[in-house]
C-alpha angles and dihedrals in degrees: 000000000000111000119205133187120196113185144127133265090244094052095051089047092049094045091050094056097091089054094050100279133279095310091058089059097043130086121236091260092053091055091050091052091050092043089059089061131064137225120337091357091062094050092047092050091052095044092050093051092046092049091053091049091051093047091049092049090051094051090048094046095244124138120259091245089066094054095103092055094058111113108242114166123200105178111153116241092219110039105013095237119134097255101093131112114298118259136179132172114271098011142065115230136190138167140179135184132187129171106324094337127100130185125181133172137191128193114185122202112270117233110289092013117127095197134028115239118266110273134192131165130180133181126188134197108228107248121214089238139007121242118255111272094027093134093048092051099042109027122078113231087251093049116090129186119181120226094250087061085075134183097319093057093048092048089046090057093044089052093052092050092048088051093052093045088052092049088049091054093234106095118186090340082100113057109239090231089068092060118083120198123195125192122247136170115228118183089333093311119120112229140163118231124206108250119235091245090067125099115291098247092060099049117115094031130122131190135201135187118248124215115268145114090261135044109284130159142178125209128194138147120308092232094052112111097181116137119231126233121196115213131205118223096238099072089047090064109037094176087063094062 
C-alpha cells in the first residue's frame, strides 16, 4: 500500500496546535532546516516535514506524538549535507511543497520484501506565467505540446518528471529534458511510462497524476501493483478532532 497525504501548510499548522504546534511535532533537524529559510519558505519547509512524519507514524501504527522520534535520514548522496531525499528503514518516503500546498507519501515494505519500492511525489503551484526557455528545459526533443495546451499542461509534465526523478533518487542532477514520458493505460488508470531512451536510473518507472486543484503526481516502479490510499489530515492527529 502506498499512503498519500495532500494538504496545505495552513492545515498542517492548525491541526498541530492541540499538540503544541508544528515545532512540537518536528525533529531537531527539521527545525534547523526550517530555520535556514525565511518567511513562508520556512513555514512551508516545516509543515512539509511534519506532514511526512505524521503520515509515517500513521503507517507504522505509532501515535502522532511520537512522530518527532521517527528516524528520517536526509544525507545527500553527493555532498553529504542533510538536504537529500528522506529515508527510513523499511519504508520509502517522498515529499513536496509548493506555495501553500503540501504532498507526502509513504510506502512500507510488504511482507517478505527486503526493500520498499521506489517512490517520488511532486506538487506545483500554478504560476501565472512560465519562465523563458521552459519547453527547452523540460520537454524531451520527441515530446511535443502545442501552444493551446497552455501553462497547466506544461506544469503537469514538469510535475510528473520531478516525481520520476525523485523516485529514481537523482533529482535535478538529471536534466528533465533528457527524460521522455509516454502515456499508457494500466487497469483503467492513466499513467506515463519512462521511455527506454531516457537515462538509466529512471528506467522502469511510471508516474500518474493525483487528484487535486494543482498539478501533483506520484512515481513508482512499473511492476509495482500496490494500491494507493489517500489520507486526510484529521485521522493522523486524533487530538485535533
